N, C-alpha and C positions, 0 to 999 in steps of 0.2 A: 634483346630483352630490356624492357624499361619498367621501373617501379614507380608507383605514385602513392602518395599519402591520400587517403580518401575518407569521406564521411564525416563523422563527428569531430575528429581532430581539426579538420579544415574549418568546419562550421564554428566550433567553439573559439578557435583563434580569431576568426573574423568578428565574432561577437565580443571579444575581449575577455572570454572566460578561461579558467584554468583547464588545460588539456590534461586529462587523466589517463587516457590510453590512446594508442595509435594503431590504425589498421592500414594495410597496404594492399594494393592490387598490382599484379605482375602481368604485363602485356608482352606477347610475343615469345612465350617460353613454353616448354614442355615440362611435365613433372620431373623427368629424369635430370633436367638441368639444375633444378633446385636441390634435389637430393644429392647430386654431385657436389654442390657447394655447402653441404652440411645441414640443410634444412630438414626438419623432421615432419613427415606427413601426419596429419591428424584428422582430416576431413573424411567422412564416410560418403556423404551425398555428393560432394564436389571437392576438388583438390584444395586443401588449406594446409599451409606449412608454418612451422614455428621456426623463427630465426635462431640460429645456434648461439648467438651472443646476447641479443636483446630480449628474446622470448616473445617478441611481437608476432602477430599473425600476418601472413602473406597469402593472399588467395589469387589463384589464376583467374584472369578475366573470363567471365562466363556470360552466357545468356540462359534463359529459362523458358520453359513452355508449360502451360497448364494442361494437365491430362486427367485430372480428377478433382473432387471436391476437397475443401479444407486446406490445412497448412501443409500437409505432406503430398498434395496432389500435383507435383511438379517433376519435370525432368530437366536436367541441367546439361549444358553443352559447353565444354571448354576446348579451346584450340588456340594456337599462336595467331590465328587469323582474327580472333575476336578483338575488337577495338576497345579502347577506353570508353568512348562514348556509348557503345553498346552495353558495356558493363554498367555504366552509370544510369542508363535508361531504365534498368530493371529495378532501381531503388525506389523507396516509398515516397519521400518528400523531396521537393526541389532543394531545400536547404541541406539535405543529406547527399545530394547528387553532385557533390563538389570534389575536385581532386587538386592536388598540388604536385608539380614536378620537382625534380632535384634542384632546380634553380629558384624555387619558391614561387613560381608563376602559378596562379590559380586557373584551373580549367573549369569552365562553367557553361556547359552546353544547354542547360534547361532553365536558366534564369534564377538560380539559387541565391546569388548575391543580391539581385533585385528584391527577392522576397525576404531576405534577411533585413535589408534596409527598411522595407515596408512592414516588417513584423507580421508576415503572413505564413501560415502553414498550408502548403498546397501540394497536391499529388503531382508526380512527375508525368504520368501518362495513364491512359485507361487501363493499363495492366495492373494498376493499383487494386482493381476490383477482384483480381484473381487470388489474392491472399488475405483471408479474414484477420490474420494477426495484425495486419496493417491498421485496422480500426483501433485495436488496442494500443499499438505504437503511436498512432496519431493522438489518442487521448493522453498517453503518457508524456509525449512531447509538449502537449498543452500544459500538463502539470509542471513540467520542468521550466517552461519558458513564459508562462502567462505573466509572471511578475515583471518580465521585461517588455510587456505590452503586446505579445503575440496573440493573434486571433486566427481562426480557421477560415479558409476560403469557402464561400457558400457552395461552390460547385463540388468541393471535396466532401462537405457534409452530405450533399445530395447523393453523391456516389456511395457513401457509407450506408445511407438509408436503403439504396437499391440493393446493396450487398446483403443487408439484413433481410430484406423482403425476399431475396432469392434463396435464403436458407444457408448462406455461406457460414454465418456465425455459429450455426448449430453443429458444424463439423469440427469446431475447435476442440482440441484435447484438453482435459482439465488441468494437466500440469502446466501447459503453456499459458492458459488463462490466469492461473495463480501466479506464475512467474511475472507476468506483466502487471498484475494487481500489486504484487509485493514491491516491484520496482517503482511503480507510480506512487505508492504510499510514502516512499522515502524521498519524493521530490518536494520542492519548496511549496507548491500549491496543489496538494493532492485532490482538493475538491474539484479542480478543473478536469481531472480524469473522469470523475463521476458525471460531471455535467456534459462532457463531450459524448460519453457513452449514452447518456439519456437523450441528448439532442439527435444522436444518430439512430435512436431506437434500439441500440444493442443492449442497453442495460436490462430491459425487460426480458431478454433472452438469457443473459449471462447471470444476472443477479435480480431476479424478479422480486425477491424478498425486500431488497433495498429500493427498487423502483417503485414499489407499492407505497412507500412512505410519502412520496410527493403528493401534495394535495390533502393529506390527512391532518385535520386541525388539532391543535392543543390549546389548553387554557391560556388566554392572552395574558393573564396576570402572572403566570409563571414563564410563559414563552411569548414575548412580544412579537417575535417573527411568525408565530402561529403555526406555519407549515412545518410538519415533522421532518420532511426531507431537507428543507432549508436549514433547520436546526442541526441536523447531522453533519451537513457540510461546514457550517460555522464551527462546530466542535472539532471536526477533522482538521481544519486548517489551524485551529488553536493548539491542537495536540502537537503540531510541529514545533511550537515554542517550548513545549513542556518535556518532550522526550524525543530521543533519536532511535528509539526501539521500534522495530516493525510491529511487534506484538501489541504495543500500546496503541499505535495508530489503527491497526486492524480492529482492536477491541472497540475503539471509538466508532469506527465505521459500522460495527455490528450492534452497538449497545441498545438501540431502540427498535429493533426489528419487530418486536412484539406489538408495537403500536399500529403496525400495518394490518393486524388481524382483529383490532378492537371492533365489536359490533357497532354499526352506525347509530343505534339507539342510545349508546353510552357516550358518544362523542360530545364534547371534546375531552372528557376524562378517559383515562386509560387504566382502569383497575386490572391488576393481574398481568400487565404487559411484561413484567420481568420474567415470570415463569414461561409464558408463551414465547418470549424472545429466546430463551435458552434452547428450546426445541428447534427454533428456526436457525440459530447459530450452528447447532449440531448438523442440521441438514445441509447448510452451505458448506461447512467444513468437510463433510463426507463427500459431497459432490465435487468439490475442487481439490480435495486431498491436501487440505491446509495442514501445515506442520503442527505438531502437538502443542508446542509452547504458545503459538498464536491461538489455537483453538481453546486451550484451557483458560487463558486470560480472558478471552472474549466471552466465554460462558460465565465466568465469575463476575465480570463487569456487568453483563446483561442482568444477572440475577440480583446483584447486591448494590448497584450504584445508588439506588434511592436510600438504602440504609446508610451508605457512606455520607450522602448529603445531610442526613439527619443525625449524624454521629453524636453531636452535642446534646441531643434530646434522648438518646438511648440510655437505658439503665446499664450500669457497669457489667452486669452479667450478660446482657445482650451484646455489649462491645466485645467481651471475651469470646462469646459464641461466634461473632462475626470474624474475629481474628483466627479462630480455629477453622471456620469454614473456608477462609482464604489460605489456609495452610501456612500461615505466617510464622508459626513457632518452629515448624520443620524447615521451611524454605523462606527465610526472611527477605531474600532478594526479590521475592514476588510482590511484596507490599508496595514499594515505591512505584512499580508499574501500574498496579491497580489504582493507587491514589492519583497518579498522573492522568489516567484515562477518565476517572471520575471528575477530576478538576476540569478537564477539557469539556466534559458534558455540562458541568455547572456554569462555566464561563462562556460556553459556545452558544450564547443567546444574545439577541439584539439588545445592546446597551449594557450587557453584563461582562463584556470582554475584559475589563480591568478590575472587576470586583475581587475582593479578597476571598480566599477559600480556607477558612479556619479548620474545616473538617480534616484536611490532610495533615495539618500540624498536630491536631488533637489525637488522631488515630496513631500517628507516629510516636507521640509521647506515651500514649496508652500502651502501645506495643512494647516499647522499651521498658516501661515499668513492669509490665506483666512478664516479659521474657526474663527479667532479672530476678524473679522469685526463685530462690534456690531449692533444689530437691534434697540436698544432703541432710538438712535438719529433719526432714520428714522420714528419711531412712533411719536416722539416729533415734527417732521416736518409736521405731519398731513397726511402722506402718508397712503394709504389704498390698500388692496387687491393686485392686480397685480403690482401696483406701488411699493409696498414694495419689492416684489420679484425681480423686475427689478433693483431697486436701490441697493439691497443687492448684486446682481450679479455684478453690476458695481463696487461696493466697493471691492468685492473679486478679480475681474480682476485687479484692480489697486494695490491691495496688492501683487498679484502674479507678476505683472510687476516690483514692487519694489524689490522683491526677485531676479528676473532675473537680474536687473540692478546691484545689489550688488554681484551677483555670479561671480566668485567662492570665494570671500573674506569671505563668511559666514562660 
C-alpha cells in the first residue's frame, strides 16, 4: 500500500501558491485495509475515506468507463492492481495529473510540469470528452489562473466544442452547473470563466440569456466599450475589487440581461431593460436552482441599478421609496451589497475603472439619516396604525432632504 499526494496540492506548490487542501490516492490497497487503520468511508460512487486524524480525503486508485450521457454516466473500477498512472490518466488537465510520493518526488506521466511552465491548460487524454463537467472545470481553472498568464490549448478548446455539438452539455444537472458557476465567480478573474464557455460554445447552452448580450450595442457616450457582453465582463472583474460576496458577483453577472431582448429598432438605447431583466434573472435562477440570497440581490440590482446611478438626481421621496424597495430598513446588511454591485456596473466601462462613485456614499448617508428617525415620539403623539407609517415616512423624507442639502460637504 502506497499513498500519494495528488492534484491541486502538487500543482499549487509547484506554482508557488498557498496549498489550501490536500487530496491523496492510495495504490495497492483494499477498502478493508483502510477501515482497519481507522479511516472512515464516505464515497458512494467509489471508495473515498477520511483520515482519522487529519480529516483529509484518501481515495483508492481507480479507473472509469463511460456508460451513458452526462456527469453520472460512468462506472468506476477500483483494485489493488490499478496503478498510479492509470488513476492520473482519468483526470481532466495535465496540470492536475501530478502526484508526489512520500519522499517529495513529483510523478508526472502526462507532461503537467511542462504545461505549468508554459502556462497551458491542456486535457490529459481523449477521455476528457466523456465528462461535460470538465468544460466547466476548464473554464473555472482559466478564471483561477489567467492572472498568472495561463491560456488554453487550442486542441482542448476544439474538443470542448465537439462535446457541446454532441449534446453532452445538455445532460448536465442544474446543481452541478451552479456549483461550478459559484466557484468560478469567486476566482481572481471570473470573466475568464465566461469567455471560455463562450469560446467553447457552451455558454449558449448553459446561459443563453448571457450569451445573447455579446454583440448587442450600447450608446458609446455612456459605454465606450459599446458591446454589452464586454461591459458585463468588465464589471464582473471589477466586482472582485469591491466585494468578496458571491451574491454581489452573481448580481453583476446578471444585471444587464434585459439588454439582450431590446428590439433591434431601438438600439443602441435600452428602454425598459431593467424590468425585462428581472424576468430573465428569475428564469435563470429557477433553471439553475440558484440560492435565494443570490437570486434576490440579482433581481434588485437588475431592477434598480439605474436609479442608484442617478441617486443624486432623485427627489428625497424617491430615495426613501428606493430604500424601502431594497428592504434596507428591515435588512440593512443588504444595502452595501446592492451598492457594490451598482458601483461595479458604473465603473465597469472602458476608461471608467477609476472613476469615483458618489451614489454609493450618498445612499449610505441617506439610509443612515432615514433609519435614525425615531418612532417613539410618534407613538407619544397618539398616532396609530397607518398614521404611524405615514408620519415615519415623512420624517424619513425630511431626513434625506437634509442630507441632500448638506451634500457634498458630508
